[in-house]
N, C-alpha and C positions, 0 to 999 in steps of 0.2 A: 159310788160310792165315792166314798173322800181317799181312798188308797186304792180302788183297783178298776179296771179298766173294764167296758162290756166288748171284750172279745180284745184279742192281742195282735193283730192286722190292722194297719190304718190304711182307711180307704180314701186316702184324700194327701195330695202333696203338703198342703197347710197343716194338717193334723203331723204329719211324718215332719216337716219341721219347725212343731208348737217348741217354743223353750218350757213352758207348762202343760204338760197335757193333760194332767190330772189337776182337781181341788187341793188334794194334797198338798203341791209342790207349791203352788200359788201363798198358800198359808203358811209351806214351810220357808220360803222366801222371806214372806212378811215380818216373822217372827224373827229370823237372822239380821232382818234390817232394824227392828228394835229392840234388840241384844246390842247390834253394834253401835247404831245409834244412842240409844238411853243408857243401860241397863251397864253395860262393861264402862264406860269414862265415867259413872255415875260410881261403881262400886269398885273397883281396883284403882290398888295405891299406886304409887309411882314409878317401881320399878317393873311394876307388872305393867302397867301402859308402856313403858320404853320395850321392853319386850314384844308387844304387840304393834306397837311403832317398827322395828325393827323386819316384824312379819310385812309388815303391809309397805315397805320398801323392797323387801325381796319380791313381792308378788308381782311387781313390775317388771325387773329386772327379769324374773322365771318366766312368764307371760312374753317377754320379750323374745327371749330363748328358744323358748318352744314354738314360737312361730316358724323360724327360724331351721331349728334341728327337726320339730318333731313335726309339723304340718307339711313343710317343703323337703325334707330329708337331708339338707345342708348341715353339716356337723361345722361347730364352730367351737375352738379352745380360746378364743380370745375376746370372752364378752366382758370381760373385768376392763381391757385397752380402753373398749369402744364406751363403757362409763365414765374412764379417764379423759375420753376425751370430750365430754359431754360435762364434766361435773369440773377441769381448769377453766376452761372458757369462761364457762359461767360466775366462777368463781373472778376472775378476773375482772368483769363486768359487773359484779355486785359491789367488789371491793375498792377498783378504781374509777370506774364511770359512774358509782353509786343507783345501777339500773335494780327494779325491780323484781322480783321473782318472776312476775310474768311475764317480764322479758328475755330474763335471763335463762328460764325452766325451758323454754321453746326454743332459742336460741343455742344452747347444749344441746339438746336432742338434736336440732336440723346441723349441729357441728357433726356429730355421729353419724347421723345419717350417711353423710357427706363421702366418710371416712370408709363407713361401713362398706357405700356401695364400691367407691374403688377396692377394698379387699376383698369384695366378692367379684371382679373380676376373672381371677383364674378358675371361677367354678365351673362356667361355659366349659372349660378342656379337662380340668380335673376331678373328681369326686371320694367319697369314703375316705379310706386313710389319708389321704396325698393332700386331701382340703383342711383335714386335720392338722396335719404338719405347716401347710401354707395360712392358715389362722392361728397356730403357736407362734410361729415367725410373726407376725405379723402384733400377735402380740408382744413379745418380745421387742420387739422394733418400735413398736409404740411406746412402752415404757421408758424404752434407753432415752428414746428422743425429748419426750416430758421431763425425764429425769434430769435431765443434762443441756438443759435449754433454759437459763433462769427467766426468760421473757413470757414463760408460759409455767413455772413454778417455783419460780424463783432462787433452783439452784438446785445442786443436788440435795439429796435425801431433806429439802426443803418441806414447806407447808405454809399455806394459803389463810388465816383466818378469817372466816365469811360471817357478818351477822345475821342472824335469826330473821325468816321473813315476817314481813310487815302486812299484815292485812286490813284493809281498811283502816288505816293510821297505827294500829295496834302489833307491836310487836311479840310472836310469839313465841312466849318463855317457858311455859308449863307442859308435861307431857300430855297433857288434858288436851289443851289448844295445839300442839304438833298431833296429836290423835287427829283430830277431826279435817287438819290441814293433811297429812298423810292418808286416810280414809279416802277423803275425796279422790285423791289422784288415784289411788288404787282401785275404785269405783269404777273412776274412768277408763282406766285400762284393761279391765275385765270389758265392760259394756263395750269397748272399740275392738276387742277381741273375738268378742264374740258374733258381731256385726261382720266384723272381717272375715273370718274364716266362713260363714255365711253366705258371703260374697261370692262377686264372678271372680275376684281376685281370691279367694281363697278356698275357693276349688280347681283354677290354676292351681295354687300351690299343694293342693292333694294329689293333682295328675301329676306333677312333676315327681313327686314323690314318691307315688306308686311306679311309675314307669316312664321317663321322662322321654323316650324315643318315641311312643306311642301318643305322648302329651304334643309332641311337636309334628305328628301327623298330623292330628287334628287339628293342627290349627294356632297351637298354642308358641309363644314367642318364648323359647325356654330361657336367653339370654336376659330377656328385659325381666321376666318376672324372677329370675334367680338376684338378679341385683334387685328390683323390688325387695325383696323377701329381706338379704341382708339388710337395705337401707330400711326398713319398717321394723328391724329385731334391733338394729342398731340405734335407730330412734330413742325406742326404750329403754335402751340401756343407758342410753344418754341422759334421759329425764331419769333413770335410776339413779344413777352416780348425781345428779343434781340436789335430787332427795336426798342422796346419803349426806351431799356434804353441808348444805340447809341443818340437817338433825344433829351433824355432830357441830354443826358450828367450822370447819376444817375441811380442809383439802389436802388430805397428804398422802403420800407415794405409797405408802404400805397398805393404803386400802383397795388397791387397785392392783393387787399382784396377781399371776398365774394361779394361786391357791383359791383365791375368789372366784375363777373362770370353773373351775373345778369343781367348787360352792353350788355355783347356778347348772351345773352338770346336772350334777346328784339329785338337786329339788328337780328336774324336770324328769330324768330315768326313776327315779324311787315314786314321786307323783301321779309318772305318765304321760308316755309322748302324744304329742296330738293331740292333748284335752285340756281345757281352761281351767277345769276343774282340778286337773290333774296339777297344774301349776301351782292352784293356788295352795293344795295339799302337801305337797312338797316344798312350799315355801316355809310352809309351818312346819313341817316335820324337821326338815333339814335345821330352821333358825331356833328350834326348841329343843333339839337333841343334845348341842353342848350345858345349856343349862339343867336338862335332865340327867345326864352325866355328872354333872358337880353335885347337885342335890344325893345323888345315890353314891357318890367319892365322899362328901364330908363327913358322913359319921365314919368312914376308916381312917382319918387324917389322926394321926397318932398313934394308930397301930401297926398299920404297915408300911407307912412313910409319913413325913414330918408336913405340916400343914403350909411351910412354903414350897414345897413340890408339889401343890395341889394344883398351880394351874399347866404345869407343865405335863402332868399326867393326863389331865379333861383335854390337852390340846391333844396330846397323842393319842389317848384313848377316841378320840371324835374322830382321827383320819383313819386308824384302824377299822372304828364302826362304818365309816361312809364305803370304804374300799369292800369290805364286807355284804354289805345292804345293795351298793351299785351289784354288784356281781349275783346277789342271791335274786335280785329283781330282776335282770336282764335273763337267767337262767332259769327262775321256778315263776313267776308275772311279770316278762316283758311289759306289760300296758300299766304296771306300776299298781297307786295304792287307789285311782279312779277305777280302776278292774274289780278290786274287791269290794269298793264302794256298790258297783252298777248289779255284783253277784248280788251284796245284803237288800238293795232295793229290790233286784229281779223277785226274788224270797219272798218279801212281804209284798209284792205287787200281786201275788196271784195265793198267797196266805189266807183262809186256812188249808189252799188245795194245793195240789204234789205238781199242778201242774200249770 
C-alpha cells in the first residue's frame, strides 16, 4: 500500500536507513518540491515571499546549531556571533574587492568555522552549563571586537551596505529571484546535513552526545570530533550570516546580537533537538510567530492600545511566548514538533488499525 508497510520491523540495514521507506513518502517529497519550486513563487505576493525568504535563511542557521547542540550535545549560546564572523568578512570582500557571492559565501563560512573551532577548544574540559557560559562569553567578546574595530565593521554602531548578489550577469532584485537563490542554499544545507548525520562523522557526534566516556573508550577522538562539530556548526552560521547580509543588503551590528542566538536556540528546542526536520519546523515556527502575533494584535489596536505601540507590544509578546514555549516543550515534549509529526505519521501508518 502507499501509506503502510508490510510489517513494522525492518529486515535489512538498507531498509532501516532508507530516507523514503514508503511510496507515499516519495510522492510527498515530490509534491513539496513542486510546491516550493513552482506554485509558491508564482502565486504568493512580495510580502509573503519575503517571509518565506527569512524562513529559508533561518533553516540554514538552525541546521547548523542542531548539529552542535542536538546531535553532538554541546550547548552554544553564541550562534549569532558566528553569523557575524561570516557576514562581515564577506561584506568587506564584496564591497572593497568586488568579489562575487560564490567566493564571499564560502569565505565567510570558512572564517566562521575557524573562529568556531577556536571557541570550541574549551569543550574538551567543560560541558553543560559551563560550556554555555563559555559560548556566551564568546558571543559578547566577538560582538565587542566587531563593533569596535573600524577595519571590520566601519566603527561602533556602523553598518556596511552590500550589493545584491549577481547570478550569470543578472542582479537579484525581486523577492521571487531571491527566493530561488535562498531556496537553493537551504536545500543544499538540508541535504548536506542529512548525509552528515548518516555518515561516520554523524554517528561519532551522536556517540559523544549519548556518552562521551564510552565513545572515547571505543576509539572516538573526542577532542577532534567536538572541534569538528563546532567548526561545521559555525560554517553553517557563517553562511547564514552571509545570506542574511545579501538579502537585506547590509551588514548591521544589531542583526547579530545575543537575542538572535536565543531565537536559534528556540528554533531547535521547539522544532526538536537532533532532527533535521525539527530544525526546519522550528525555523518556520519561530519566524512566523511574530507575524501571527501582529495579525492577532492589529484588530485590537485602538481598543486597548494605540497603533504606535503595536510594534513594541508584538516584540514583548514574542519574547514571553518564546520563553513559555521553550519551557513547555522541554517539560511536555522534549523532542519538539518533530515528535508530534512522528506521532501523527505513525498513527496513519497503521490506520485504520490500532496497532
